[in-house]
C-alpha positions in Angstrom: 12.2 -12.8 -11.3 13.9 -14.0 -7.4 14.4 -10.8 -5.8 11.7 -11.9 -2.3 12.3 -15.7 -2.9 11.8 -17.2 0.5 10.3 -14.5 1.9 6.8 -14.3 3.5 4.8 -10.9 2.8 1.6 -9.6 4.5 -0.2 -7.2 2.6 -3.6 -5.6 4.1 -6.2 -4.0 1.8 -5.0 -6.9 -1.0 -8.6 -7.6 -2.5 -8.5 -5.0 -4.8 -6.2 -1.9 -6.3 -2.8 -1.3 -5.0 -2.7 -3.9 -2.3 -3.6 -6.2 -5.2 -1.2 -5.4 -7.6 1.5 -5.2 -4.8 0.3 -8.9 -3.7 0.6 -9.7 -7.3 3.5 -7.9 -8.2 5.5 -9.3 -4.8 4.0 -12.9 -5.8 5.7 -12.8 -9.3 9.3 -11.8 -7.5 9.2 -15.6 -5.2 7.2 -14.1 -2.0 4.7 -17.0 -0.3 2.2 -13.7 0.1 -0.5 -13.4 2.6 -3.7 -11.2 1.2 -5.3 -9.4 4.4 -8.9 -7.6 3.5 -12.0 -6.9 5.9 -13.6 -10.1 4.7 -14.1 -12.7 2.0 -16.5 -13.2 -0.7 -18.0 -10.2 -2.3 -18.0 -6.3 -2.0 -20.8 -5.5 -3.2 -20.0 -2.5 -6.0 -16.2 -2.6 -5.4 -14.3 -4.8 -7.8 -12.5 -7.7 -6.3 -11.9 -10.2 -3.7 -9.2 -11.4 -1.5 -10.1 -15.3 -3.0 -9.8 -13.4 -7.0 -6.1 -11.9 -5.6 -5.3 -15.6 -4.2 -6.4 -17.2 -7.5 -4.7 -14.9 -9.8 -1.0 -15.3 -8.0 -1.8 -19.6 -7.5 -3.0 -19.7 -11.5 0.4 -17.7 -12.2 2.7 -20.3 -10.4 3.1 -18.2 -7.5 1.8 -18.9 -3.7 -0.6 -16.9 -1.6 -3.2 -17.3 1.2 -5.9 -15.0 2.7 -7.1 -13.5 5.9 -10.0 -11.8 6.6 -9.4 -9.4 9.5 -11.4 -6.1 10.2 -8.8 -3.7 10.8 -11.1 -1.3 12.4 -11.6 -4.1 14.9 -8.8 -4.0 17.9 -9.5 -7.3 19.0 -9.5 -8.8 15.5 -6.1 -7.2 14.2 -4.6 -7.8 18.0 -3.7 -11.4 16.6 -3.6 -11.2 12.6 0.3 -11.9 12.8 0.2 -14.6 15.1 -2.4 -16.1 12.8 -0.2 -15.0 9.5 2.9 -17.1 11.1 1.2 -19.9 10.9 0.5 -20.0 7.4 4.1 -19.9 5.8 6.2 -19.1 8.7 6.8 -15.9 10.2 6.3 -12.6 8.2 9.4 -11.2 7.3 7.8 -8.4 4.6 4.7 -6.4 6.1 2.8 -3.7 3.7 0.3 -1.2 5.3 -1.6 -0.7 2.7 -5.3 -1.0 3.9 -6.8 2.6 4.8 -10.3 4.5 4.6 -11.5 8.1 4.3 -14.5 10.0 5.3 -14.4 13.0 3.3 -16.1 16.0 4.8 -14.8 19.9 4.7 -12.4 20.2 7.7 -14.4 22.9 9.4 -17.5 19.9 9.6 -15.8 15.9 10.1 -16.4 15.2 13.2 -14.6 13.4 15.9 -16.3 9.8 15.2 -15.2 10.6 11.3 -11.6 11.5 12.4 -11.4 8.9 15.2 -12.4 6.3 12.8 -9.9 7.5 10.0 -7.2 7.9 12.5 -7.4 4.0 13.9 -7.7 2.1 10.6 -5.0 5.0 9.0 -2.5 5.1 11.7 -3.3 3.0 14.7 -3.7 -0.2 12.5 -0.7 0.1 10.7 1.5 0.8 14.0 -0.5 -2.1 16.1 0.8 -4.5 13.2 4.2 -3.3 12.7 4.2 -3.6 16.8 3.4 -7.2 16.2 5.5 -8.2 14.0 8.5 -6.2 14.9 9.9 -8.4 17.9 10.4 -11.2 15.6 12.2 -9.4 12.7 14.5 -8.1 15.3 15.1 -11.1 16.7 16.0 -12.3 13.1 17.7 -9.2 12.2 16.1 -9.1 9.2 12.6 -7.5 8.3 10.8 -4.7 6.0 7.6 -2.7 6.9 6.5 -0.4 4.2 3.6 2.0 5.3 1.2 3.3 1.9 1.0 6.9 2.4 -0.6 9.6 0.5 -0.1 13.2 -1.2 -2.9 14.9 0.8 -0.2 14.6 3.6 0.8 18.3 2.2 -1.6 20.6 1.2 -2.0 21.3 -2.4 -0.4 23.9 -4.0 -2.4 26.7 -6.0 -3.8 27.3 -7.9 -5.7 24.2 -7.1 -6.9 22.2 -10.5 -10.2 21.7 -9.4 -12.4 23.3 -6.9 -11.2 24.5 -3.9 -13.7 22.2 -2.4 -12.0 19.1 -3.3 -8.6 20.2 -1.8 -10.3 20.9 1.5 -12.5 17.6 1.7 -9.6 15.5 2.4 -7.8 17.3 4.9 -8.6 14.9 7.7 -7.6 12.2 5.8 -4.1 13.8 4.6 -4.0 14.5 8.6 -4.0 11.1 9.2 -1.2 10.2 6.2 0.9 12.5 7.7 0.8 11.2 11.3 1.4 8.0 10.1 4.8 9.6 7.6 6.1 11.0 11.1 5.4 7.8 13.1 7.2 6.0 9.9 10.5 8.0 10.2 11.2 8.0 14.1 10.5 3.8 14.2 12.5 3.4 11.3 15.7 4.9 12.8 14.9 3.0 15.9 14.9 0.0 14.3 17.5 0.2 11.9 20.3 -1.0 14.0 18.5 -4.6 13.8 18.4 -4.9 10.1 14.4 -4.0 9.7 14.2 -1.1 7.4 10.8 0.8 7.8 9.6 3.5 5.1 6.5 5.2 3.5 5.6 5.6 0.3 2.9 7.4 -1.9 1.2 7.7 -5.4 2.8 11.2 -7.0 -1.4 12.0 -7.4 -3.8 9.3 -8.6 -3.3 5.7 -9.1 -5.4 3.9 -12.5 -7.6 0.9 -11.0 -9.5 -1.5 -12.7 -13.2 0.2 -12.3 -12.2 3.1 -11.0 -14.6 5.4 -13.5 -14.0 8.9 -11.7 -10.3 8.6 -11.9 -10.3 7.9 -15.6 -12.4 11.1 -15.8 -9.5 12.7 -14.0 -6.8 11.0 -16.4 -8.2 12.3 -19.6 -8.4 16.1 -18.3 -5.0 16.2 -16.5 -3.0 12.7 -17.8 0.0 13.8 -15.7 -1.7 13.3 -12.5 -2.3 9.9 -13.0 0.3 6.8 -12.7 -0.5 3.1 -13.7 -0.7 1.0 -10.5 2.5 -0.9 -11.8 4.6 2.1 -10.5 3.0 1.2 -7.1 3.7 -1.7 -7.5 7.4 -1.8 -8.7 8.2 0.8 -6.2 6.8 -1.0 -3.5 9.0 -4.0 -4.4 12.2 -1.6 -4.5 11.3 -0.4 -0.7 10.9 -4.0 0.5 14.4 -5.3 -0.8 17.4 -3.0 -0.1 17.8 -1.0 3.0 16.4 1.9 2.6 15.7 3.9 6.3 12.6 6.3 6.8 11.9 7.3 3.6 9.1 9.1 2.6 8.9 9.2 -0.8 6.6 8.8 -3.7 6.5 5.7 -6.4 7.8 7.8 -9.3 10.5 9.4 -7.2 11.9 6.0 -6.2 12.1 4.4 -9.4 13.5 7.4 -11.2 16.1 7.4 -8.1 17.1 3.7 -8.2 16.6 3.5 -12.3 14.5 0.7 -11.8 12.3 0.0 -14.9 8.4 -0.7 -14.2 7.5 -4.3 -14.8 4.1 -6.1 -15.3 2.3 -7.5 -12.1 3.6 -10.8 -13.3 7.3 -9.4 -13.8 7.6 -11.1 -17.2 7.9 -7.5 -19.7 9.2 -4.3 -19.0 6.5 -1.6 -19.3 8.8 1.5 -19.0 10.0 3.6 -16.6 9.5 6.3 -14.2 7.9 8.3 -16.7 5.2 5.6 -17.6 1.9 7.0 -18.4 -1.2 5.2 -17.2 -3.2 3.7 -20.4 -6.4 5.5 -19.2 -8.3 3.8 -21.6 -7.1 0.1 -21.2 -8.6 -0.2 -18.1 -11.7 1.2 -18.8 
């Protein structure tokens, strides 16, 4: 449980879901975690806060700190890495997990809605990467992981659900396709400096606490859903070794590397790449 000992990892969107899981898993491997989300405190009907993530890591014996930053605010995010470097020292690992969607049919998705998604899902990860890269390249060491989505590709036919379900995520998927492409090009530019940039997505849907609609899908199509621990393990795998420009999926990278999937505290082996989500356990 020391794969990230001495490393500092900044993870956006870390108050809940995939981001929180990655933060917990990285901390269990010895990383100093900086958890970032739009604000401290409650999120209304959404589960989890930055304080929850940090307190859970600390209670388990890890090191963590929270920074509230609205990544939709260009000025606010422009100094995020500078602020983060003051917490535990220079950031060694950047996980760009935060993203947002405004689901509309592609024929009616507005310029305002598309621009908002492209700024948060594409420009923000690129901006943060550009802030982190000078130090990483100078130190000849660094990892950047961008979290993508299977919606970057048009789903296979016949669709499992109504055609509208495949169409409403088109604009969001376009942002993730753009992020994938940018990631690959950036990766091959900076790998000469031992900075490793990759993108990784869940195979389909990740089961997290409080996601009742996901549980409904899981009960009907269990093969579409994966446990959040799968994403956390795959993220860890991509932030410890020398992978360059991977555009991959969680189960695929875990399977290719023959990794065991562990609990978020790193203490228990849950299975391998074929691990299924326990739908009722997270209800």
